[in-house]
N, C-alpha and C positions, 0 to 999 in steps of 0.2 A: 857456822852455827849460828841460829837466831836468838836471839835476846829479848826478852820479855820482860815488860815493867809496866808497873804503873805508878803514876805521879798525880798528886794532888796537889792544887795551886788553890790556896785562898785567896778571897776577896779581900780587900784592903777598903774599910769603907773611909778612911778620910781620905785616900788619893783617888777612889771610886774608878779602881782598876784590879784585874789580877795579875799579881807579884808572878809574874812566868819566867824570872832571871832564871832559877833552878832547873825547868825545863827547856831554855834556850841554852843554857851550859851544856845539859846534859846530850842534846841533841847536835852539838856542834861536833862534825867530824863524823854524824852517823847517816845510815841512808834508811829513812823510815819506809817499811812497805807496807804498814797498817795500822792506823790510829783510829781508834774509838772514843769519842771525846764526850762527857756526860756532864751535866749541869746539877748538882745536888745541893741539899742543905742537910746541914747538921747541926743540931740545937742552935736554931737559927742563925747559923753563920753558912755564905752561901760558898759552895767549893767547885772547883772545875778539875773532874778526875779525867785522865786520859788512859787509856788501856794502849801501850806501843807494843 
């Protein structure tokens, strides 16, 4: 069965990185067949959204 998921990763301006720890943890042990990343801005915050 295919599992669909949308994960949103916020930008940490203090560290100047996207904290992708939750994404990496979710993907551990899974096979990604398709991913569609999108960089968006919401209320002045940069977000990296990935549709898996």
